[in-house]
Every structure is written in C-alpha cells, then in structure tokens.
All heavy atoms as an XYZ file, in Angstrom:
638
protein
N       0.851     -1.161      0.000
C       0.000      0.000      0.000
C       0.900      1.226      0.000
O       1.874      1.286      0.734
C      -0.888     -0.009      1.244
C      -1.698      1.242      1.387
S      -2.869      1.242      2.759
C      -1.914      0.694      4.112
N       0.570      2.187     -0.811
C       1.333      3.423     -0.860
C       0.862      4.339      0.268
O      -0.053      4.015      1.015
C       1.135      4.104     -2.218
C       2.383      4.808     -2.690
O       3.305      4.995     -1.871
O       2.437      5.178     -3.867
N       1.478      5.489      0.399
C       1.126      6.435      1.451
C      -0.298      6.933      1.267
O      -0.734      7.204      0.155
C       2.086      7.621      1.448
C       3.504      7.226      1.725
C       4.480      7.369      0.763
C       3.859      6.687      2.950
C       5.777      6.998      1.016
C       5.148      6.306      3.212
C       6.114      6.469      2.245
N      -1.029      7.041      2.373
C      -2.402      7.510      2.312
C      -2.803      8.113      3.656
O      -2.217      7.785      4.682
C      -3.374      6.364      1.953
O      -4.698      6.890      1.862
C      -3.367      5.268      2.998
N      -3.781      8.984      3.617
C      -4.372      9.515      4.840
C      -5.759      8.913      5.068
O      -6.434      9.242      6.024
C      -4.479     11.036      4.759
C      -3.134     11.715      4.750
C      -3.235     13.222      4.740
O      -4.318     13.795      4.819
N      -2.113     13.878      4.645
N      -6.157      8.022      4.170
C      -7.455      7.382      4.250
C      -7.393      6.229      5.251
O      -6.756      5.205      5.010
C      -7.851      6.869      2.853
C      -9.232      6.264      2.833
O      -9.643      5.583      3.766
N      -9.951      6.488      1.745
N      -8.070      6.405      6.382
C      -8.028      5.397      7.447
C      -8.604      4.057      7.003
O      -8.126      3.002      7.419
C      -8.766      5.909      8.683
C      -8.056      7.057      9.356
C      -8.821      7.568     10.552
C      -8.113      8.783     11.132
N      -8.827      9.338     12.263
N      -9.626      4.070      6.146
C     -10.204      2.813      5.665
C      -9.204      2.025      4.832
O      -9.131      0.803      4.926
C     -11.475      3.075      4.853
C     -12.613      3.591      5.709
O     -12.669      3.230      6.914
O     -13.441      4.366      5.194
N      -8.401      2.721      4.007
C      -7.371      2.039      3.215
C      -6.316      1.420      4.123
O      -5.837      0.311      3.864
C      -6.703      3.003      2.238
C      -7.548      3.375      1.050
C      -6.805      4.281      0.085
O      -5.557      4.220      0.028
O      -7.485      5.039     -0.613
N      -5.948      2.119      5.189
C      -4.958      1.593      6.133
C      -5.504      0.334      6.811
O      -4.803     -0.686      6.905
C      -4.568      2.656      7.186
C      -3.680      2.054      8.257
C      -3.874      3.833      6.511
N      -6.731      0.394      7.273
C      -7.341     -0.761      7.937
C      -7.415     -1.945      6.980
O      -7.052     -3.073      7.347
C      -8.735     -0.399      8.489
C      -8.586      0.577      9.665
C      -9.508     -1.647      8.915
C      -9.883      1.207     10.128
N      -7.837     -1.716      5.752
C      -7.899     -2.796      4.764
C      -6.500     -3.353      4.479
O      -6.328     -4.559      4.324
C      -8.559     -2.318      3.467
C     -10.053     -2.127      3.589
C     -10.752     -3.400      4.047
O     -10.513     -4.482      3.516
N     -11.608     -3.274      5.050
N      -5.514     -2.486      4.426
C      -4.138     -2.927      4.218
C      -3.658     -3.824      5.344
O      -2.985     -4.831      5.116
N      -4.006     -3.466      6.575
C      -3.620     -4.290      7.726
C      -4.308     -5.649      7.695
O      -3.718     -6.671      8.040
C      -3.940     -3.562      9.033
C      -3.064     -2.353      9.336
C      -3.596     -1.606     10.563
C      -1.618     -2.761      9.552
N      -5.573     -5.665      7.265
C      -6.299     -6.931      7.181
C      -5.722     -7.859      6.125
O      -5.899     -9.069      6.190
C      -7.778     -6.699      6.888
C      -8.579     -6.229      8.077
C      -9.480     -5.194      7.955
C      -8.437     -6.820      9.329
C     -10.229     -4.753      9.038
C      -9.173     -6.395     10.419
C     -10.060     -5.356     10.265
O     -10.790     -4.927     11.332
N      -5.041     -7.302      5.130
C      -4.509     -8.104      4.033
C      -3.005     -8.344      4.144
O      -2.361     -8.701      3.162
C      -4.839     -7.442      2.692
C      -6.301     -7.486      2.373
N      -7.156     -6.462      2.696
C      -7.056     -8.442      1.789
C      -8.369     -6.783      2.318
N      -8.345     -7.980      1.762
N      -2.447     -8.185      5.330
C      -1.025     -8.457      5.503
C      -0.746     -9.926      5.235
O      -1.520    -10.799      5.618
C      -0.571     -8.111      6.925
C      -0.429     -6.636      7.250
C      -0.064     -6.461      8.721
C       0.634     -5.990      6.386
N       0.379    -10.180      4.602
C       0.785    -11.539      4.283
C       2.033    -11.876      5.084
O       2.975    -11.092      5.108
C       1.073    -11.660      2.786
C       1.757    -12.946      2.414
C       1.064    -14.143      2.417
C       3.094    -12.959      2.072
C       1.690    -15.331      2.085
C       3.733    -14.145      1.741
C       3.024    -15.319      1.742
O       3.642    -16.480      1.423
N       2.029    -12.986      5.746
C       3.172    -13.426      6.528
C       3.812    -14.621      5.831
O       3.244    -15.707      5.836
C       2.742    -13.794      7.954
C       2.153    -12.633      8.695
C       0.788    -12.451      8.756
C       2.983    -11.709      9.290
C       0.251    -11.366      9.413
C       2.452    -10.618      9.965
C       1.086    -10.441     10.021
N       4.978    -14.412      5.222
C       5.620    -15.498      4.476
C       6.060    -16.631      5.390
O       6.276    -16.442      6.574
C       6.826    -14.824      3.824
C       7.104    -13.633      4.669
C       5.777    -13.204      5.237
N       6.230    -17.804      4.793
C       6.620    -18.974      5.546
C       8.113    -19.067      5.817
O       8.567    -19.989      6.455
N       8.889    -18.115      5.338
C      10.328    -18.139      5.590
C      10.688    -17.090      6.626
O       9.886    -16.226      6.952
C      11.120    -17.915      4.292
C      10.729    -16.674      3.550
C      11.350    -15.470      3.824
C       9.738    -16.706      2.585
C      10.984    -14.318      3.155
C       9.372    -15.565      1.904
C      10.001    -14.369      2.180
N      11.910    -17.137      7.145
C      12.247    -16.293      8.294
C      13.191    -15.135      7.977
O      13.708    -14.514      8.886
C      12.869    -17.161      9.387
O      14.074    -17.737      8.912
N      13.445    -14.841      6.716
C      14.310    -13.713      6.395
C      13.522    -12.413      6.503
O      12.388    -12.335      6.055
C      14.873    -13.860      4.985
C      15.814    -15.033      4.859
C      16.321    -15.214      3.440
O      15.815    -14.556      2.530
O      17.223    -16.024      3.260
N      14.140    -11.411      7.104
C      13.483    -10.106      7.171
C      14.510     -8.999      7.010
O      15.626     -9.094      7.496
C      12.704     -9.943      8.476
O      13.559     -9.668      9.543
N      14.100     -7.964      6.324
C      14.940     -6.808      6.052
C      14.376     -5.596      6.790
O      14.082     -4.578      6.181
C      14.957     -6.502      4.553
C      15.518     -7.609      3.722
O      15.324     -8.772      4.028
N      16.225     -7.266      2.680
N      14.235     -5.694      8.086
C      13.606     -4.634      8.872
C      14.372     -3.322      8.749
O      13.784     -2.278      8.466
C      13.481     -5.045     10.359
C      12.936     -3.899     11.193
C      12.605     -6.273     10.504
N      15.680     -3.348      8.940
C      16.465     -2.107      8.916
C      16.413     -1.458      7.537
O      16.213     -0.242      7.420
C      17.913     -2.360      9.326
C      18.064     -3.023     10.675
C      19.070     -3.934     10.896
C      17.196     -2.753     11.716
C      19.223     -4.551     12.131
C      17.331     -3.358     12.950
C      18.345     -4.266     13.152
N      16.595     -2.249      6.476
C      16.536     -1.703      5.117
C      15.163     -1.110      4.821
O      15.050     -0.039      4.225
C      16.857     -2.786      4.079
C      18.309     -3.226      4.108
O      19.141     -2.554      4.762
O      18.623     -4.247      3.473
N      14.108     -1.800      5.250
C      12.746     -1.322      5.007
C      12.484     -0.011      5.742
O      11.886      0.913      5.181
C      11.730     -2.376      5.431
N      12.941      0.101      6.980
C      12.748      1.344      7.729
C      13.507      2.504      7.096
O      12.973      3.613      6.960
C      13.201      1.171      9.178
C      12.251      0.386     10.068
C      12.902      0.092     11.411
C      10.948      1.143     10.253
N      14.744      2.263      6.680
C      15.531      3.326      6.049
C      14.904      3.765      4.726
O      14.871      4.960      4.417
C      16.974      2.870      5.846
C      17.772      2.714      7.139
C      19.130      2.079      6.861
C      17.945      4.045      7.842
N      14.389      2.824      3.962
C      13.717      3.158      2.703
C      12.460      3.977      2.963
O      12.176      4.956      2.262
C      13.365      1.879      1.938
C      12.525      2.097      0.703
C      13.254      2.833     -0.420
O      14.496      2.842     -0.444
O      12.557      3.394     -1.285
N      11.703      3.609      3.981
C      10.479      4.341      4.315
C      10.792      5.767      4.757
O      10.137      6.719      4.317
C       9.693      3.600      5.416
O       9.415      2.272      4.957
C       8.407      4.309      5.752
N      11.793      5.940      5.603
C      12.192      7.282      6.047
C      12.625      8.112      4.845
O      12.261      9.288      4.727
C      13.328      7.196      7.101
C      13.937      8.560      7.365
C      12.802      6.600      8.389
N      13.358      7.514      3.931
C      13.809      8.226      2.742
C      12.629      8.648      1.869
O      12.596      9.768      1.365
C      14.773      7.342      1.948
C      15.424      8.098      0.813
O      15.994      9.188      1.082
O      15.378      7.616     -0.336
N      11.647      7.772      1.727
C      10.465      8.107      0.917
C       9.619      9.196      1.563
O       8.926      9.951      0.882
C       9.609      6.863      0.700
C      10.250      5.868     -0.252
C       9.362      4.692     -0.515
N       8.156      5.106     -1.218
C       7.116      4.306     -1.423
N       7.128      3.071     -0.958
N       6.060      4.737     -2.069
N       9.651      9.301      2.892
C       8.851     10.299      3.606
C       9.503     11.678      3.672
O       8.836     12.644      4.039
C       8.571      9.826      5.034
C       7.518      8.751      5.196
C       7.492      8.258      6.639
C       6.155      9.266      4.792
N      10.764     11.792      3.319
C      11.474     13.060      3.531
C      10.864     14.236      2.783
O      10.946     15.360      3.245
C      12.956     12.914      3.203
C      13.266     12.738      1.758
C      14.761     12.598      1.546
C      15.029     12.351      0.066
N      16.380     11.973     -0.179
N      10.214     14.004      1.647
C       9.615     15.095      0.882
C       8.121     15.269      1.145
O       7.492     16.131      0.557
C       9.855     14.868     -0.615
C      11.328     14.925     -0.977
O      12.070     15.697     -0.336
O      11.742     14.184     -1.892
N       7.570     14.455      2.021
C       6.149     14.551      2.362
C       5.973     15.665      3.382
O       6.675     15.720      4.391
C       5.626     13.212      2.932
C       4.190     13.351      3.399
C       5.767     12.107      1.899
N       5.045     16.558      3.111
C       4.777     17.688      4.006
C       3.876     17.261      5.155
O       3.096     16.336      5.032
C       4.088     18.821      3.232
C       4.848     19.303      2.018
C       5.974     20.189      2.409
C       6.591     20.796      1.162
N       8.010     20.803      1.149
N       3.993     17.943      6.283
C       3.116     17.691      7.414
C       3.657     16.638      8.360
O       4.796     16.201      8.260
N       2.795     16.232      9.289
C       3.176     15.236     10.285
C       3.328     13.877      9.620
O       2.557     13.517      8.736
C       2.117     15.143     11.379
C       1.996     16.382     12.212
C       0.936     16.199     13.269
C       0.777     17.432     14.102
N      -0.283     17.289     15.102
N       4.334     13.129     10.068
C       4.591     11.810      9.499
C       4.819     10.815     10.625
O       5.456     11.131     11.617
C       5.829     11.849      8.599
C       5.668     12.794      7.421
C       6.980     13.004      6.717
C       7.702     14.106      7.422
N       8.806     14.683      6.712
N       4.282      9.624     10.439
C       4.469      8.552     11.411
C       4.738      7.257     10.670
O       4.228      7.040      9.578
C       3.225      8.366     12.283
O       2.950      9.534     13.020
N       5.530      6.402     11.292
C       5.787      5.070     10.761
C       5.374      4.074     11.844
O       5.795      4.197     12.986
C       7.277      4.882     10.418
C       7.686      5.850      9.307
C       7.562      3.437     10.029
C       9.171      5.884      9.047
N       4.550      3.111     11.462
C       4.135      2.055     12.377
C       4.837      0.778     11.923
O       4.665      0.342     10.787
C       2.606      1.861     12.361
C       2.214      0.716     13.271
C       1.903      3.147     12.759
N       5.636      0.195     12.804
C       6.366     -1.024     12.484
C       5.756     -2.187     13.251
O       5.727     -2.182     14.475
C       7.847     -0.885     12.852
C       8.682     -2.153     12.730
C       8.739     -2.618     11.275
C      10.070     -1.928     13.284
N       5.247     -3.176     12.510
C       4.735     -4.412     13.096
C       5.705     -5.498     12.668
O       5.747     -5.877     11.501
C       3.332     -4.721     12.572
C       2.286     -3.627     12.758
C       1.002     -3.998     12.042
C       2.033     -3.392     14.230
N       6.506     -5.977     13.587
C       7.549     -6.948     13.228
C       7.960     -7.747     14.452
O       7.661     -7.379     15.586
C       8.756     -6.224     12.658
N       8.698     -8.816     14.195
C       9.226     -9.624     15.290
C      10.392     -8.921     15.967
O      10.758     -9.257     17.083
C       9.695    -10.974     14.754
O      10.819    -10.794     13.903
N      10.989     -7.956     15.266
C      12.154     -7.261     15.797
C      13.459     -7.916     15.393
O      14.531     -7.415     15.677
N      13.376     -9.038     14.700
C      14.569     -9.755     14.264
C      14.848     -9.399     12.804
O      13.967     -9.515     11.952
C      14.378    -11.283     14.401
C      15.592    -12.022     13.876
C      14.106    -11.643     15.845
N      16.056     -8.948     12.521
C      16.475     -8.641     11.162
C      17.542     -9.639     10.757
O      18.598     -9.709     11.375
C      17.016     -7.215     11.075
C      17.271     -6.787      9.647
O      17.996     -7.515      8.935
O      16.774     -5.729      9.242
N      17.272    -10.404      9.716
C      18.204    -11.459      9.316
C      18.856    -11.222      7.967
O      19.729    -11.986      7.571
C      17.466    -12.812      9.239
O      16.404    -12.698      8.287
C      16.930    -13.220     10.590
N      18.446    -10.156      7.251
C      18.862    -10.079      5.857
C      19.225     -8.672      5.385
O      19.575     -8.480      4.235
C      17.725    -10.643      4.997
C      18.157    -11.238      3.703
C      18.960    -12.357      3.668
C      17.745    -10.672      2.508
C      19.354    -12.908      2.464
C      18.131    -11.220      1.302
C      18.940    -12.343      1.282
N      19.131     -7.651      6.230
C      19.392     -6.274      5.799
C      20.859     -6.038      5.487
O      21.751     -6.628      6.083
C      18.958     -5.280      6.882
O      17.566     -5.153      6.912
N      21.074     -5.098      4.572
C      22.424     -4.641      4.265
C      22.903     -3.658      5.335
O      24.091     -3.488      5.537
C      22.456     -3.968      2.904
C      22.130     -4.904      1.763
C      22.067     -4.161      0.456
C      21.611     -5.104     -0.651
N      21.389     -4.397     -1.910
N      21.949     -3.000      6.005
C      22.266     -2.010      7.041
C      22.217     -2.659      8.422
O      21.499     -3.619      8.649
C      21.287     -0.839      6.975
C      21.386     -0.072      5.707
N      20.635     -0.385      4.597
C      22.159      0.977      5.355
C      20.936      0.442      3.620
N      21.864      1.272      4.054
N      22.938     -2.063      9.356
C      22.976     -2.570     10.727
C      22.006     -1.781     11.602
O      21.517     -0.719     11.202
C      24.390     -2.425     11.321
O      24.698     -1.034     11.420
C      25.425     -3.138     10.472
N      21.777     -2.275     12.819
C      20.952     -1.550     13.780
C      21.571     -0.192     14.077
O      20.872      0.820     14.127
C      20.795     -2.357     15.071
C      20.084     -1.652     16.222
C      18.662     -1.273     15.846
C      20.104     -2.521     17.467
N      22.880     -0.133     14.243
C      23.566      1.127     14.543
C      23.366      2.148     13.427
O      23.067      3.314     13.691
C      25.057      0.863     14.773
C      25.761      2.077     15.352
O      25.232      2.678     16.310
O      26.850      2.423     14.827
N      23.506      1.722     12.188
C      23.297      2.628     11.055
C      21.853      3.129     11.019
O      21.600      4.307     10.763
C      23.618      1.914      9.738
C      25.069      1.618      9.528
C      25.292      0.696      8.343
O      24.510     -0.222      8.090
N      26.382      0.936      7.624
N      20.928      2.238     11.294
C      19.512      2.598     11.273
C      19.191      3.601     12.371
O      18.509      4.605     12.136
C      18.639      1.334     11.432
O      19.017      0.388     10.417
C      17.173      1.648     11.308
N      19.692      3.372     13.578
C      19.438      4.287     14.696
C      20.053      5.661     14.443
O      19.448      6.686     14.765
C      19.968      3.689     16.006
C      19.268      2.416     16.434
S      17.471      2.571     16.571
C      17.356      3.645     17.980
N      21.236      5.712     13.856
C      21.859      7.005     13.525
C      21.007      7.764     12.519
O      20.834      8.977     12.627
C      23.268      6.788     12.981
C      24.271      6.459     14.047
C      25.661      6.264     13.473
C      26.629      5.845     14.564
N      27.955      5.530     14.042
N      20.458      7.052     11.554
C      19.612      7.688     10.544
C      18.326      8.222     11.174
O      17.829      9.272     10.792
C      19.294      6.689      9.432
C      18.750      7.316      8.195
N      19.573      7.920      7.269
C      17.489      7.446      7.743
C      18.823      8.387      6.283
N      17.559      8.115      6.551
N      17.775      7.499     12.161
C      16.561      7.943     12.842
C      16.779      9.266     13.563
O      15.858     10.052     13.706
C      16.079      6.906     13.849
C      15.400      5.724     13.234
C      15.094      4.634     14.003
C      15.068      5.688     11.898
C      14.458      3.526     13.456
C      14.441      4.605     11.340
C      14.138      3.518     12.123
N      17.981      9.507     14.040
C      18.274     10.763     14.721
C      18.100     11.968     13.822
O      17.827     13.065     14.281
N      18.204     11.763     12.508
C      18.059     12.839     11.532
C      16.647     12.906     10.966
O      16.296     13.854     10.279
C      19.034     12.619     10.368
C      20.474     12.529     10.785
C      21.331     12.139      9.595
C      22.701     11.715     10.046
N      23.472     11.098      8.972
N      15.838     11.903     11.213
C      14.507     11.804     10.606
C      13.521     12.744     11.288
O      13.673     13.084     12.462
C      14.000     10.371     10.693
N      12.500     13.136     10.536
C      11.457     14.011     11.073
C      10.149     13.253     11.294
O       9.132     13.857     11.531
C      11.202     15.189     10.113
O      10.819     14.663      8.839
C      12.446     16.042      9.975
N      10.186     11.943     11.233
C       8.999     11.112     11.423
C       8.945     10.558     12.837
O       9.956     10.389     13.483
C       9.016      9.935     10.440
O       9.102     10.380      9.116
N       7.718     10.263     13.292
C       7.543      9.568     14.561
C       7.506      8.080     14.274
O       7.032      7.648     13.226
C       6.234      9.988     15.223
C       6.236     11.437     15.660
C       4.951     11.777     16.332
N       3.872     11.649     15.341
C       2.590     11.729     15.628
N       2.201     11.926     16.857
N       1.679     11.611     14.697
N       7.979      7.275     15.219
C       8.030      5.833     15.030
C       7.246      5.145     16.133
O       7.397      5.471     17.306
C       9.483      5.325     15.065
C      10.327      5.928     13.996
C      11.041      7.070     14.229
C      10.385      5.350     12.732
C      11.823      7.645     13.239
C      11.153      5.902     11.740
C      11.869      7.057     11.988
N       6.418      4.200     15.727
C       5.679      3.372     16.674
C       6.030      1.932     16.354
O       5.886      1.488     15.222
C       4.168      3.587     16.521
C       3.742      5.016     16.749
C       3.607      5.893     15.693
C       3.508      5.475     18.043
C       3.235      7.208     15.899
C       3.143      6.786     18.263
C       2.994      7.652     17.197
N       6.503      1.204     17.349
C       6.968     -0.158     17.115
C       6.182     -1.133     17.976
O       5.982     -0.917     19.161
C       8.481     -0.288     17.449
C       8.952     -1.719     17.251
C       9.291      0.700     16.611
N       5.754     -2.220     17.343
C       5.118     -3.323     18.048
C       5.826     -4.589     17.602
O       5.730     -4.994     16.458
C       3.637     -3.412     17.713
O       3.063     -4.533     18.325
N       6.609     -5.174     18.510
C       7.358     -6.376     18.137
C       6.832     -7.570     18.896
O       6.212     -7.471     19.908
C       8.834     -6.170     18.452
C-alpha cells in the first residue's frame, strides 16, 4: 500500500497483511527506505512497524539505522 491519509485504506491494508513462511526479514533496510520516501512529504509523518524485531537479511545494521533515525522528522511506533 502506498502512502495515504485514508483510514479505511490503512485498515484494509492491515487486514490483508501476508506473513511469508520463511524467516528472512529486512527490517532495517525497510525502515531506512520508508524514512527516505517520507522526507519530501509535508506535514506530520508517522511510521508504524509491526515486526518480530529480528532482522536477518538487511544490508544495514541496527547502529546505522538508529543514527539515521536521529536525523529523521517522522515519529516511530513499534510493536514487536
């Protein structure tokens, strides 16, 4: 789902989440990509992360991701 302010689209997107049968996850890469995509969006921005918290496949490290968050203008909500 692309960026939207439509709450119904967000709810429908959450209902259609797919959980793959394999255990690789690119949490850090996905978060950095999302922050980068949000940088030109005007107004308040939030990222909701629903994940196990385990990253097994990212090119970026936790340290790199946390440093990047210090520069970000988005709020982060995490549920692991």
